C-alpha positions, -999 to +999 in steps of 0.1 A: +000+000-001+009+037-003+006+067+018-004+101+003-003+134+020-019+161-002-014+199+000-052+202+001-079+179+013-093+174-022-060+157-031-055+179-062-018+182-054+002+158-034+028+170-011+064+155-010+071+125+012+108+119+015+111+133-022+083+113-036+046+118-043+037+088-021+055+065+004+053+027-002+045+007+029+040-030+038+013-044+060+025-077+077+008-104+094+034-104+122+020-069+133-015-080+126-017-059+094-010-027+113+011-001+096+030+028+112+049+055+094+067+084+110+064+115+086+090+142+093+096+177+081+061+188+087+053+225+095+042+233+130+006+240+138-009+229+105-036+206+094-025+178+072-047+153+053-037+118+044-049+086+027-037+052+018-042+034-015-038-003-018-041-030-042-076-047-039-090-077-056-109-054-082-082-027-087-067+001-066-087+009-035-085+042-016-090+047+021-113+074+036-094+107+041-077+111+074-068+146+090-042+153+117-027+186+131+009+193+140+018+209+174+023+246+175+060+257+176+075+261+210+073+299+209+037+299+198+013+320+221-021+305+209-045+287+231-043+249+228-075+228+232-073+191+239-099+164+252-091+139+280-109+105+278-106+071+295-124+038+300-144+029+268-158-005+274-173-018+242-198-044+253-234-031+255-223+005+254-219+031+225-193+058+218-215+088+217-187+107+234-164+101+204-190+112+180-198+145+199-161+153+204-159+157+167-178+190+172-155+204+198-126+216+175-097+202+196-061+200+186-058+165+199-071+141+225-055+122+253-065+087+262-055+078+297-061+042+294-086+013+294-089+017+257-098-019+256-111-042+284-093-077+286-125-094+299-156-104+280-189-103+299-175-098+335-206-095+354-190-071+379-191-042+356-197-053+320-228-055+297-231-074+265-255-075+235-259-094+205-251-062+185-224-051+207-200-079+219-164-091+216-160-127+207-126-145+208-117-162+177-097-186+199-116-189+230-094-219+240-064-196+244-083-173+269-085-174+306-117-185+322-122-165+354-143-187+376-145-160+404-164-138+379-190-162+367-169-179+341-161-147+321-133-150+296-102-128+296-076-124+269-044-142+274-028-150+239-017-124+214-047-133+192-070-127+220-057-093+227-057-084+190-094-095+189-101-067+216-086-040+193-099-054+160-135-052+175-132-018+192-117-003+162-146-015+140-169+010+159-178+038+133-177+067+158-142+057+171-132+054+135-145+088+127-126+104+157-092+087+149-098+099+112-101+135+122-083+141+156-048+129+165-045+109+198-019+106+225-023+074+245-011+059+277-024+027+293-040+019+326-048-017+338-074-033+315-050-030+285-035-061+304-055-071+334-079-056+359-062-039+390-028-054+378+006-046+391+034-053+369+027-087+352+005-099+380-032-102+377-056-101+406-086-123+395-080-149+422-072-125+450-040-142+458-052-178+458-031-185+428+002-170+415-010-148+387+023-135+374+023-143+337+051-127+316+039-144+285+005-128+288+019-095+297+041-094+265+011-105+243-009-075+258+021-052+254+025-062+217-011-058+207-011-022+224+020-013+205+005-026+172-027-005+175-015+025+192+000+055+176+032+053+194+068+052+179+087+021+167+118+008+183+141+033+164+124+062+180+133+076+215+098+081+231+086+046+233+104+013+226+092-024+227+123-045+231+116-083+230+152-091+241+150-070+272+139-082+307+105-072+322+097-047+331+123-026+312+114-043+277+088-016+272+088+021+280+058+043+273+061+074+296+068+106+277+061+143+274+050+167+246+054+205+242+026+225+226+036+261+222+047+283+250+019+274+276+015+236+277+037+207+284+019+173+287+035+148+307+022+112+306+032+084+331+029+046+333+016+036+367+010-001+362+042-016+349+067-007+376+044-006+406+045-029+437+018-050+450-010-035+469+002-025+503-019-052+518-019-082+496-052-100+488-040-132+504-031-114+537-044-137+567-071-118+586-058-128+620-022-118+613-005-089+630+007-063+605+025-041+631+037-051+665+036-030+697+072-018+690+062-007+656+029+011+661+046+038+682+021+061+700-011+048+683-041+053+705-050+021+723-085+020+709-071+018+674-050-014+681-058-049+692-040-073+717-023-102+702-005-134+710+021-158+697-005-185+687+023-213+685+033-207+721+003-193+739-012-218+763+012-245+750-002-244+716-038-254+726-055-226+707-032-231+676-043-268+676-081-259+678-079-234+650-059-258+628-083-286+634-113-265+625-096-244+598-116-260+568-149-254+585-138-218+594-128-211+559-089-207+560-059-228+554-045-245+586-009-236+578-017-200+581-024-204+619+010-194+630+030-166+644+015-133+659-024-135+658-050-110+670-069-120+702-102-106+689-099-126+657-090-157+676-121-152+699-144-148+668-131-182+655-136-198+689-172-188+690-177-203+655-163-236+666-186-237+695-187-266+718-153-282+724-133-250+717-110-236+743-123-207+764-121-172+748-089-153+756-096-124+779-079-095+760-074-075+794-063-103+817-025-105+811-012-071+797-010-085+761+009-063+735-012-044+712-007-037+674-024-035+641-040-067+626-052-074+590-089-079+599-089-042+612-086-032+575-120-048+570-103-077+555-122-107+569-116-134+544-083-151+534-085-144+498-102-112+492-100-077+474-121-064+504-098-048+528-069-050+505-078-029+475-115-020+479-131-005+511-101-005+532-100+011+566-080+042+566-064+046+600-046+012+601-037+015+564-020+048+571+000+034+600+011+003+580+019+024+550+041+049+569+061+021+587+067+002+553+075+034+535+101+043+561+115+008+563+119+003+525+131+040+519+100+045+498+101+014+476+069+001+490+050+030+473+071+034+441+044+033+415+065+048+388+097+029+398+129+048+403+139+056+367+105+069+357+101+089+390+135+106+384+124+113+348+090+127+358+102+151+384+130+164+363+107+168+334+082+188+355+108+209+372+127+218+341+097+226+319+095+262+310+058+260+298+033+280+315+012+250+326+024+215+331-003+190+328+004+155+343-017+127+328-020+102+356-040+071+345-053+068+381-070+093+405-046+114+427-068+130+452-080+113+484-114+098+484-122+091+521-156+080+535-160+089+572-188+069+589-176+072+625-209+087+634-232+066+613-254+048+638-267+023+611-234+007+614-222-015+644-197+001+665-168-019+654-175-008+617-177+029+625-144+045+611-129+061+581-125+041+548-108+044+515-132+034+487-102+020+467-066+014+475-058+005+439-050+041+429-030+069+447-051+063+479-032+031+484+001+049+483-003+080+505+033+087+514+045+086+479+015+109+470+025+133+497+061+134+485+051+141+450+025+166+458+051+187+477+074+186+447+047+195+422+033+224+445+068+237+447+069+239+408+035+256+405+010+256+376+008+218+378-026+205+367-034+167+370-058+149+346-069+114+356-092+087+349-098+050+358-126+056+384-155+060+359-166+093+375-160+130+377-140+145+404-127+180+405-106+194+434-074+208+448-055+180+468-032+197+493-006+189+520-025+188+553+005+201+570+008+231+547-026+236+530-012+263+505+009+235+489-017+222+465-024+213+429-056+211+408-069+178+396-097+170+370-107+133+370-127+125+340-156+100+337-156+069+316-165+072+279-188+043+282-179+019+309-202+013+340-201+044+362-185+044+396-217+046+415-232+017+398-200-003+401-200+003+439-237-007+441-230-040+422-200-047+443-220-041+477-247-064+462-225-092+449-197-095+474-210-115+505-180-104+525-193-068+526-213-061+557-250-056+549-249-021+566-223-010+542-243-022+513-271+000+524-249+031+523-237+025+488-262+049+471-251+077+495-213+076+487-214+110+470-229+126+501-204+109+524-175+121+503-186+157+505-200+158+542-191+191+556-196+177+592-169+150+588-146+171+564-132+139+551-124+156+517-122+194+519-102+193+486-131+178+467-150+207+449-171+188+425-182+152+419-205+133+397-202+095+403-233+084+381-224+099+346-202+090+316-185+117+296-151+133+290-133+167+294-119+194+272-092+216+283-081+250+269-047+262+279-035+298+274-009+322+291-037+335+315-055+304+327-063+267+321-101+262+315-117+229+317-153+218+304-167+186+315-192+169+292-216+146+312-241+122+297-264+097+313-254+059+313-288+051+300-281+072+269-246+055+265-264+022+264-288+033+236-277+027+200-271+058+179-300+052+156-323+050+186-316+085+200-346+107+195-329+141+199-298+160+187-268+144+204-256+176+220-288+178+241-278+147+259-247+163+274-245+185+303-215+210+306-197+222+337-169+247+334-139+254+356-108+277+355-075+276+370-058+310+369-021+312+362+002+312+393-027+306+416-032+268+423-069+279+428-101+265+413-129+286+399-162+275+387-178+294+357-215+294+352-243+319+343-241+336+376-205+345+374-172+331+388-169+313+422-138+301+439-134+267+460-127+274+494-114+244+513-121+258+548-157+264+540-160+235+517-181+255+494-179+278+463-172+315+473-182+342+449-151+358+435 
């Protein structure tokens, strides 16, 4: 086939390509028929058109005409407009956001990840329909996830290619790619849900899910279908001869004129396991009395060495009844929580040793796994979802100090050094960090919710899979970014909209602004929380009843759990458009109902734009403040008042 780049869209006159009117290319099966070409010598800030010609069975065929736009020169003063998107699950949902973005006149769009989803028909968050489904051509090569209703997950290269082939068949996505250039980074679903490195989390630690072969298949498919450079270019490189994780580098930055540098990071490949692994034993002690320091006694629990206490009588009883109690007998060893032991003894009933009196012998006190709300041996609850904040914060601080930060290095050392150096050396007015996962805290404080039993009243993180699970590294980066100034974070992953000013609690003036965009089409965060609460038997019933009230709990002015959180919409799909100039960075959110997203385009009864709600914000230069723009004027977010104050 041949690439043609004309001077005008009508193709009356072809522009030169390396001294020729067209550039010959070869599509090879080894790259699934995907073709990449790097065109050099283009003028800055100019629209270019292109098309492909190829030999078909009945003669020469011509592709539809594509359009792209080059970046403005580094000294350009013009405003740059770009969109931010993430999470575009294909099954049962439609890409109305892509179609409507074509009307927004943006220079480019950023995709923060979850461009494809590796699972097909996962009941936890996916829909399917006969008209909108992904079918693996080689299902025997896929993984069957028993914990998710037998849903299939891509494992082989052909499986992962099937995902991209199907998603790229969507006419609205095709139209967007034909008219607007894309800059892409990945999150987890390009490989595996909630992954870290090459390790999946489907079995919650029951099996060893590290799979380098699968990881390489996912990487190759992403590399084939994404507009990233080949191995000869410095920005991204896929090296099959290198060792994981250094065989693929995708973090990079882009300069657009005088006022924007876009910095994209990879927060999956180099990250460690979740701080509390999914296979952590509920009764085990995480921090001993010597390690908890001056933690309040009411936050800790007494513990014993189960192997030695009472000559091993309690250890023998627990091991003998382990199968009936739902855990492995060989996990009954070492330091165990007395409250947890007593719960197991009560479950054993007749014949069990007497409960241990926690106050009788001056037992040492520490933090135990079950205090995180992790009550099952192999469970995501209390490990990466719905995690008790106070014990996690204590454990995180200790691990961070003991490992000199390695326990929370999401970026790895090399990327972290590059990231900070890039931000700190940038001479652009605004530095926009594309973080695939949300940065700001999302704490739910239910200490005064009488619906809950006393032992469950506390502060919780809704997820520890994003930056909430790595609080000390987040604080360290926040201080560095606040020092630079004019840093704005755009993030995704959560399937909801969050806008706020995350700050250092010890120095509230040290803050940044973050815009977390909703999902293009994936199940919204609110619906996902409600589904999880209904489906996971290990979640206490009282918590399930609170699921619909998550938004109100996040912004409760009495508990002040999240004073930085200025705006939230947990139940909508959509995307964001940013405009960056020398005076301000403006962001417009485009929100659409999930019911509309599930409706085929030909079934929509009104103009597409009428289905979108718009919300506008502004970040004035050199302010680190957040303003909301609406018909009544300008208001500034006040973290003390937790309200918008008229400017």
